[in-house]
C-alpha positions in Angstrom: -35.1 -37.9 -3.5 -38.3 -36.6 -3.6 -39.6 -34.8 -6.8 -39.6 -31.5 -5.2 -35.8 -31.9 -4.3 -35.3 -33.0 -8.0 -36.7 -29.6 -9.0 -34.8 -27.6 -6.2 -31.6 -29.1 -7.5 -32.7 -28.5 -11.2 -33.1 -24.8 -10.5 -29.9 -24.6 -8.3 -27.5 -26.2 -10.7 -28.6 -24.5 -13.7 -27.9 -20.7 -14.0 -30.7 -20.3 -16.9 -33.3 -22.8 -16.8 -36.9 -23.1 -18.8 -39.5 -25.7 -17.9 -41.3 -25.9 -21.1 -43.7 -28.1 -23.3 -41.1 -29.9 -25.6 -37.5 -28.9 -26.2 -35.8 -26.0 -28.0 -35.8 -27.6 -31.1 -39.0 -28.8 -31.1 -41.3 -26.9 -28.9 -44.9 -28.3 -28.1 -46.8 -25.1 -27.5 -46.7 -21.6 -28.9 -45.6 -20.1 -25.5 -42.9 -22.5 -25.1 -41.8 -21.5 -28.7 -41.8 -17.8 -27.9 -40.0 -18.1 -24.8 -37.0 -20.4 -26.4 -37.0 -18.0 -29.4 -36.2 -15.1 -26.9 -33.9 -16.9 -25.0 -32.0 -18.1 -27.9 -31.7 -14.5 -29.3 -29.9 -13.7 -26.1 -27.2 -15.6 -27.1 -26.4 -17.8 -24.0 -26.6 -21.5 -23.8 -29.5 -22.5 -21.5 -31.1 -25.9 -19.7 -34.3 -26.9 -20.2 -36.6 -29.6 -18.6 -39.5 -30.8 -21.1 -42.4 -31.0 -18.9 -44.6 -33.3 -21.3 -42.0 -36.4 -20.8 -41.8 -35.4 -16.6 -45.2 -35.7 -15.7 -44.2 -35.4 -11.8 -42.4 -32.2 -12.5 -45.2 -30.9 -14.5 -47.6 -31.8 -11.7 -45.2 -30.6 -8.7 -43.5 -27.6 -10.2 -46.4 -25.2 -9.9 -46.9 -25.6 -6.3 -42.9 -25.4 -5.8 -42.7 -22.3 -7.9 -45.9 -20.4 -6.9 -46.6 -20.2 -10.7 -49.5 -22.1 -12.3 -48.6 -21.8 -16.2 -45.8 -23.0 -18.2 -43.4 -22.2 -19.5 -41.7 -21.3 -16.4 -37.9 -19.2 -16.7 -35.6 -19.4 -13.6 -32.4 -17.4 -13.7 -29.6 -17.9 -11.3 -32.3 -19.8 -8.8 -35.2 -16.9 -9.1 -38.4 -17.6 -10.9 -38.5 -14.8 -13.6 -42.0 -15.8 -14.8 -43.8 -17.2 -17.9 -44.3 -16.3 -21.6 -46.0 -13.0 -21.3 -43.1 -11.5 -18.5 -40.4 -12.9 -21.0 -41.8 -11.3 -23.9 -42.4 -7.9 -22.0 -38.8 -8.1 -20.4 -37.3 -8.6 -24.0 -39.3 -5.8 -25.3 -37.8 -3.7 -23.0 -34.2 -5.1 -23.2 -34.4 -6.1 -19.3 -34.0 -9.9 -20.5 -31.1 -9.3 -22.7 -29.4 -7.4 -19.6 -30.3 -10.1 -17.3 -29.0 -13.0 -19.3 -25.9 -11.1 -19.9 -25.1 -11.1 -16.6 -25.4 -14.6 -16.0 -22.2 -17.3 -16.0 -23.2 -19.8 -17.9 -20.1 -22.4 -18.4 
């Protein structure tokens, strides 16, 4: 399977997916830390992929998503954006509404 297909499968099989540096318990950059804190505040489980331990995904994801930076949040297969967008949506109450609407197992 190609790395592009792996990424597509990850996005398709996880209703809320964050590509980040590190993991939610130990983020490896301030932007990833901020994104995970806001997602956790929304109260739903979310999947994550540590791009630091997956260099092929780190190199390929920007061309798949057309988004150059990390973290990257996908909700129900759609790219929401990076840290600035996540923060802005949270401050407006939009992130909470979006996350609440997602069915998570």
